[in-house]
NUKE-968657 format. One record per residue: residue number from 1; residue in three letters; chain; x, y, z of N, C-alpha, C in turn. Coordinates in pm, whole numbers, plus 50000, padded with zeros to 5 digits. Atoms other than C-alpha are relative to their C-alpha. Example, Ala and Ser with C-alpha at 12.3 -4.5 7.8 and 13.67 -1.06 7.14 Angstrom:
site num: 1 | residu: ALA | chaine: A | n.x: 50089 | n.y: 49881 | n.z: 50000 | ca.x: 51230 | ca.y: 49550 | ca.z: 50780 | c.x: 50090 | c.y: 50120 | c.z: 50000
site num: 2 | residu: SER | chaine: A | n.x: 49918 | n.y: 49881 | n.z: 49994 | ca.x: 51367 | ca.y: 49894 | ca.z: 50714 | c.x: 49923 | c.y: 50109 | c.z: 50073
end
This chain:
site num: 1 | residu: UNK | chaine: A | n.x: 49975 | n.y: 50081 | n.z: 49884 | ca.x: 93236 | ca.y: 20077 | ca.z: 14251 | c.x: 49988 | c.y: 50089 | c.z: 50122
site num: 2 | residu: UNK | chaine: A | n.x: 50015 | n.y: 49919 | n.z: 49880 | ca.x: 93118 | ca.y: 20219 | ca.z: 14581 | c.x: 50082 | c.y: 49941 | c.z: 50112
site num: 3 | residu: UNK | chaine: A | n.x: 49922 | n.y: 50048 | n.z: 49887 | ca.x: 93286 | ca.y: 20187 | ca.z: 14916 | c.x: 49942 | c.y: 49872 | c.z: 50059
site num: 4 | residu: UNK | chaine: A | n.x: 50065 | n.y: 50119 | n.z: 49946 | ca.x: 93037 | ca.y: 19912 | ca.z: 15000 | c.x: 50013 | c.y: 49879 | c.z: 49910
site num: 5 | residu: UNK | chaine: A | n.x: 49980 | n.y: 50111 | n.z: 50091 | ca.x: 93130 | ca.y: 19698 | ca.z: 14701 | c.x: 50141 | c.y: 49948 | c.z: 50013
site num: 6 | residu: UNK | chaine: A | n.x: 49869 | n.y: 50064 | n.z: 49993 | ca.x: 93423 | ca.y: 19461 | ca.z: 14676 | c.x: 50094 | c.y: 50063 | c.z: 49898
site num: 7 | residu: UNK | chaine: A | n.x: 49902 | n.y: 49936 | n.z: 50089 | ca.x: 93730 | ca.y: 19635 | ca.z: 14532 | c.x: 50100 | c.y: 49899 | c.z: 49945
site num: 8 | residu: UNK | chaine: A | n.x: 49901 | n.y: 50100 | n.z: 50039 | ca.x: 93913 | ca.y: 19307 | ca.z: 14467 | c.x: 50018 | c.y: 49991 | c.z: 49849
site num: 9 | residu: UNK | chaine: A | n.x: 49989 | n.y: 50010 | n.z: 50144 | ca.x: 93838 | ca.y: 19314 | ca.z: 14094 | c.x: 50060 | c.y: 50123 | c.z: 49935
site num: 10 | residu: UNK | chaine: A | n.x: 49948 | n.y: 49875 | n.z: 50053 | ca.x: 93977 | ca.y: 19664 | ca.z: 14050 | c.x: 50151 | c.y: 49999 | c.z: 49999
site num: 11 | residu: UNK | chaine: A | n.x: 49854 | n.y: 49997 | n.z: 50010 | ca.x: 94333 | ca.y: 19701 | ca.z: 13925 | c.x: 50059 | c.y: 50101 | c.z: 50097
site num: 12 | residu: UNK | chaine: A | n.x: 49953 | n.y: 49895 | n.z: 49910 | ca.x: 94364 | ca.y: 20008 | ca.z: 14151 | c.x: 49951 | c.y: 49977 | c.z: 50143
site num: 13 | residu: UNK | chaine: A | n.x: 50064 | n.y: 50025 | n.z: 49871 | ca.x: 94223 | ca.y: 19837 | ca.z: 14461 | c.x: 50080 | c.y: 50052 | c.z: 50118
site num: 14 | residu: UNK | chaine: A | n.x: 49919 | n.y: 49949 | n.z: 49889 | ca.x: 94517 | ca.y: 19930 | ca.z: 14688 | c.x: 49987 | c.y: 50150 | c.z: 50012
site num: 15 | residu: UNK | chaine: A | n.x: 50015 | n.y: 49855 | n.z: 49999 | ca.x: 94494 | ca.y: 20294 | ca.z: 14589 | c.x: 49859 | c.y: 50040 | c.z: 50041
site num: 16 | residu: UNK | chaine: A | n.x: 50139 | n.y: 49973 | n.z: 49964 | ca.x: 94115 | ca.y: 20285 | ca.z: 14622 | c.x: 49980 | c.y: 49984 | c.z: 50150
site num: 17 | residu: UNK | chaine: A | n.x: 50010 | n.y: 50020 | n.z: 49855 | ca.x: 94142 | ca.y: 20145 | ca.z: 14975 | c.x: 50061 | c.y: 50119 | c.z: 50073
site num: 18 | residu: UNK | chaine: A | n.x: 49938 | n.y: 49884 | n.z: 49939 | ca.x: 94378 | ca.y: 20430 | ca.z: 15059 | c.x: 49911 | c.y: 50124 | c.z: 49993
site num: 19 | residu: UNK | chaine: A | n.x: 50091 | n.y: 49887 | n.z: 50011 | ca.x: 94129 | ca.y: 20686 | ca.z: 14928 | c.x: 49885 | c.y: 49988 | c.z: 50099
site num: 20 | residu: UNK | chaine: A | n.x: 50108 | n.y: 50019 | n.z: 49903 | ca.x: 93851 | ca.y: 20534 | ca.z: 15138 | c.x: 50047 | c.y: 50026 | c.z: 50142
site num: 21 | residu: UNK | chaine: A | n.x: 49945 | n.y: 49981 | n.z: 49866 | ca.x: 94075 | ca.y: 20538 | ca.z: 15443 | c.x: 50010 | c.y: 50149 | c.z: 50034
site num: 22 | residu: UNK | chaine: A | n.x: 49979 | n.y: 49857 | n.z: 49976 | ca.x: 94151 | ca.y: 20908 | ca.z: 15404 | c.x: 49871 | c.y: 50081 | c.z: 49983
site num: 23 | residu: UNK | chaine: A | n.x: 50114 | n.y: 49915 | n.z: 50037 | ca.x: 93830 | ca.y: 21045 | ca.z: 15248 | c.x: 49863 | c.y: 49934 | c.z: 50015
site num: 24 | residu: UNK | chaine: A | n.x: 50126 | n.y: 50074 | n.z: 50001 | ca.x: 93563 | ca.y: 20776 | ca.z: 15287 | c.x: 49896 | c.y: 50044 | c.z: 50101
site num: 25 | residu: UNK | chaine: A | n.x: 50098 | n.y: 49956 | n.z: 49900 | ca.x: 93404 | ca.y: 20925 | ca.z: 15597 | c.x: 49932 | c.y: 50131 | c.z: 49960
site num: 26 | residu: UNK | chaine: A | n.x: 50059 | n.y: 49875 | n.z: 50047 | ca.x: 93333 | ca.y: 21252 | ca.z: 15410 | c.x: 49949 | c.y: 49993 | c.z: 49856
site num: 27 | residu: UNK | chaine: A | n.x: 50031 | n.y: 50007 | n.z: 50143 | ca.x: 93306 | ca.y: 21147 | ca.z: 15045 | c.x: 49949 | c.y: 49862 | c.z: 49962
site num: 28 | residu: UNK | chaine: A | n.x: 50041 | n.y: 50124 | n.z: 50064 | ca.x: 93115 | ca.y: 20880 | ca.z: 14853 | c.x: 50083 | c.y: 49989 | c.z: 49872
site num: 29 | residu: UNK | chaine: A | n.x: 49912 | n.y: 50018 | n.z: 50115 | ca.x: 93357 | ca.y: 20741 | ca.z: 14594 | c.x: 49956 | c.y: 49878 | c.z: 49921
site num: 30 | residu: UNK | chaine: A | n.x: 50035 | n.y: 50114 | n.z: 50083 | ca.x: 93263 | ca.y: 20521 | ca.z: 14301 | c.x: 50043 | c.y: 50020 | c.z: 49855
site num: 31 | residu: UNK | chaine: A | n.x: 49970 | n.y: 49997 | n.z: 50144 | ca.x: 93343 | ca.y: 20435 | ca.z: 13942 | c.x: 49868 | c.y: 49988 | c.z: 49926
site num: 32 | residu: UNK | chaine: A | n.x: 50128 | n.y: 50000 | n.z: 50071 | ca.x: 93062 | ca.y: 20510 | ca.z: 13700 | c.x: 49980 | c.y: 49872 | c.z: 49921
site num: 33 | residu: UNK | chaine: A | n.x: 50003 | n.y: 50123 | n.z: 50079 | ca.x: 93125 | ca.y: 20229 | ca.z: 13449 | c.x: 50144 | c.y: 49952 | c.z: 49990
site num: 34 | residu: UNK | chaine: A | n.x: 49862 | n.y: 50048 | n.z: 50018 | ca.x: 93429 | ca.y: 20003 | ca.z: 13407 | c.x: 50069 | c.y: 50074 | c.z: 49885
site num: 35 | residu: UNK | chaine: A | n.x: 49926 | n.y: 49924 | n.z: 50099 | ca.x: 93691 | ca.y: 20203 | ca.z: 13221 | c.x: 49956 | c.y: 50144 | c.z: 49986
site num: 36 | residu: UNK | chaine: A | n.x: 50055 | n.y: 49866 | n.z: 50006 | ca.x: 93498 | ca.y: 20522 | ca.z: 13285 | c.x: 50058 | c.y: 50087 | c.z: 50111
site num: 37 | residu: UNK | chaine: A | n.x: 49954 | n.y: 49903 | n.z: 49900 | ca.x: 93537 | ca.y: 20817 | ca.z: 13521 | c.x: 49971 | c.y: 49953 | c.z: 50143
site num: 38 | residu: UNK | chaine: A | n.x: 50022 | n.y: 50014 | n.z: 49856 | ca.x: 93568 | ca.y: 20805 | ca.z: 13899 | c.x: 49931 | c.y: 50126 | c.z: 50048
site num: 39 | residu: UNK | chaine: A | n.x: 50066 | n.y: 49883 | n.z: 49942 | ca.x: 93341 | ca.y: 21036 | ca.z: 14098 | c.x: 50004 | c.y: 49991 | c.z: 50151
site num: 40 | residu: UNK | chaine: A | n.x: 50009 | n.y: 49988 | n.z: 49855 | ca.x: 93337 | ca.y: 21157 | ca.z: 14456 | c.x: 49894 | c.y: 50106 | c.z: 50029
site num: 41 | residu: UNK | chaine: A | n.x: 50109 | n.y: 49909 | n.z: 49965 | ca.x: 93035 | ca.y: 21325 | ca.z: 14617 | c.x: 50001 | c.y: 50021 | c.z: 50150
site num: 42 | residu: UNK | chaine: A | n.x: 50015 | n.y: 49969 | n.z: 49858 | ca.x: 93005 | ca.y: 21501 | ca.z: 14949 | c.x: 49882 | c.y: 50094 | c.z: 50017
site num: 43 | residu: UNK | chaine: A | n.x: 50116 | n.y: 49914 | n.z: 49970 | ca.x: 92707 | ca.y: 21673 | ca.z: 15111 | c.x: 50023 | c.y: 50067 | c.z: 50135
site num: 44 | residu: UNK | chaine: A | n.x: 49991 | n.y: 49924 | n.z: 49876 | ca.x: 92711 | ca.y: 21946 | ca.z: 15371 | c.x: 49875 | c.y: 50086 | c.z: 50006
site num: 45 | residu: UNK | chaine: A | n.x: 50129 | n.y: 49930 | n.z: 49999 | ca.x: 92355 | ca.y: 22051 | ca.z: 15446 | c.x: 49943 | c.y: 50000 | c.z: 49860
site num: 46 | residu: UNK | chaine: A | n.x: 50053 | n.y: 49987 | n.z: 50135 | ca.x: 92214 | ca.y: 22182 | ca.z: 15119 | c.x: 50108 | c.y: 50010 | c.z: 49893
site num: 47 | residu: UNK | chaine: A | n.x: 49889 | n.y: 49988 | n.z: 50093 | ca.x: 92559 | ca.y: 22204 | ca.z: 14960 | c.x: 50045 | c.y: 49861 | c.z: 49956
site num: 48 | residu: UNK | chaine: A | n.x: 49952 | n.y: 50126 | n.z: 50056 | ca.x: 92655 | ca.y: 21915 | ca.z: 14729 | c.x: 50120 | c.y: 50030 | c.z: 49912
site num: 49 | residu: UNK | chaine: A | n.x: 49881 | n.y: 49982 | n.z: 50083 | ca.x: 93003 | ca.y: 21890 | ca.z: 14578 | c.x: 50029 | c.y: 49868 | c.z: 49930
site num: 50 | residu: UNK | chaine: A | n.x: 49970 | n.y: 50117 | n.z: 50082 | ca.x: 93087 | ca.y: 21648 | ca.z: 14296 | c.x: 50134 | c.y: 50021 | c.z: 49931
site num: 51 | residu: UNK | chaine: A | n.x: 49871 | n.y: 49998 | n.z: 50069 | ca.x: 93435 | ca.y: 21570 | ca.z: 14165 | c.x: 50003 | c.y: 49880 | c.z: 49907
site num: 52 | residu: UNK | chaine: A | n.x: 49983 | n.y: 50109 | n.z: 50097 | ca.x: 93496 | ca.y: 21363 | ca.z: 13851 | c.x: 50146 | c.y: 49998 | c.z: 49956
site num: 53 | residu: UNK | chaine: A | n.x: 49861 | n.y: 50014 | n.z: 50042 | ca.x: 93835 | ca.y: 21226 | ca.z: 13744 | c.x: 50014 | c.y: 49876 | c.z: 49913
site num: 54 | residu: UNK | chaine: A | n.x: 49976 | n.y: 50113 | n.z: 50090 | ca.x: 93973 | ca.y: 20992 | ca.z: 13479 | c.x: 50065 | c.y: 49881 | c.z: 50071
site num: 55 | residu: UNK | chaine: A | n.x: 49934 | n.y: 50109 | n.z: 49927 | ca.x: 94182 | ca.y: 20792 | ca.z: 13728 | c.x: 50011 | c.y: 50036 | c.z: 50147
site num: 56 | residu: UNK | chaine: A | n.x: 49995 | n.y: 49979 | n.z: 49855 | ca.x: 94243 | ca.y: 20755 | ca.z: 14100 | c.x: 50106 | c.y: 50101 | c.z: 50041
site num: 57 | residu: UNK | chaine: A | n.x: 49899 | n.y: 49898 | n.z: 49968 | ca.x: 94559 | ca.y: 20969 | ca.z: 14099 | c.x: 49940 | c.y: 50140 | c.z: 49985
site num: 58 | residu: UNK | chaine: A | n.x: 50065 | n.y: 49870 | n.z: 50024 | ca.x: 94362 | ca.y: 21258 | ca.z: 13952 | c.x: 49893 | c.y: 50025 | c.z: 50106
site num: 59 | residu: UNK | chaine: A | n.x: 50103 | n.y: 49985 | n.z: 49898 | ca.x: 94076 | ca.y: 21194 | ca.z: 14195 | c.x: 50062 | c.y: 50040 | c.z: 50133
site num: 60 | residu: UNK | chaine: A | n.x: 49932 | n.y: 49967 | n.z: 49875 | ca.x: 94315 | ca.y: 21201 | ca.z: 14492 | c.x: 50044 | c.y: 50147 | c.z: 50000
site num: 61 | residu: UNK | chaine: A | n.x: 49954 | n.y: 49861 | n.z: 50009 | ca.x: 94463 | ca.y: 21533 | ca.z: 14373 | c.x: 49882 | c.y: 50097 | c.z: 50014
site num: 62 | residu: UNK | chaine: A | n.x: 50118 | n.y: 49913 | n.z: 49993 | ca.x: 94117 | ca.y: 21686 | ca.z: 14329 | c.x: 49938 | c.y: 49998 | c.z: 50140
site num: 63 | residu: UNK | chaine: A | n.x: 50052 | n.y: 50008 | n.z: 49863 | ca.x: 94002 | ca.y: 21560 | ca.z: 14671 | c.x: 50088 | c.y: 50081 | c.z: 50095
site num: 64 | residu: UNK | chaine: A | n.x: 49908 | n.y: 49922 | n.z: 49917 | ca.x: 94313 | ca.y: 21710 | ca.z: 14832 | c.x: 49973 | c.y: 50150 | c.z: 49983
site num: 65 | residu: UNK | chaine: A | n.x: 50028 | n.y: 49859 | n.z: 50027 | ca.x: 94240 | ca.y: 22043 | ca.z: 14663 | c.x: 49867 | c.y: 50043 | c.z: 50063
site num: 66 | residu: UNK | chaine: A | n.x: 50131 | n.y: 49968 | n.z: 49944 | ca.x: 93873 | ca.y: 22035 | ca.z: 14768 | c.x: 50005 | c.y: 50008 | c.z: 50151
site num: 67 | residu: UNK | chaine: A | n.x: 49989 | n.y: 50001 | n.z: 49855 | ca.x: 93962 | ca.y: 21951 | ca.z: 15127 | c.x: 50074 | c.y: 50127 | c.z: 50048
site num: 68 | residu: UNK | chaine: A | n.x: 49924 | n.y: 49881 | n.z: 49962 | ca.x: 94213 | ca.y: 22240 | ca.z: 15139 | c.x: 49915 | c.y: 50127 | c.z: 49987
site num: 69 | residu: UNK | chaine: A | n.x: 50085 | n.y: 49884 | n.z: 50022 | ca.x: 93954 | ca.y: 22485 | ca.z: 15004 | c.x: 49885 | c.y: 50007 | c.z: 50099
site num: 70 | residu: UNK | chaine: A | n.x: 50114 | n.y: 50004 | n.z: 49908 | ca.x: 93682 | ca.y: 22373 | ca.z: 15245 | c.x: 49869 | c.y: 50019 | c.z: 49928
site num: 71 | residu: UNK | chaine: A | n.x: 50133 | n.y: 49990 | n.z: 50061 | ca.x: 93307 | ca.y: 22389 | ca.z: 15187 | c.x: 49966 | c.y: 50141 | c.z: 49954
end
């Protein structure tokens, strides 16, 4: 599910909206397949960073860590 798709069918839609609010301007966030991993991708010039997580709580923690570390 990308930020451009409707999150209404997602059980975690409130948490997903919160992630988009905080990280959506820097990261592309989507779910690969229903019941599968969540991924976040950011690009800074030629540098691409990808984060994969089993759930949105884990994704949020990994995004926080990545933001603290910087590019």
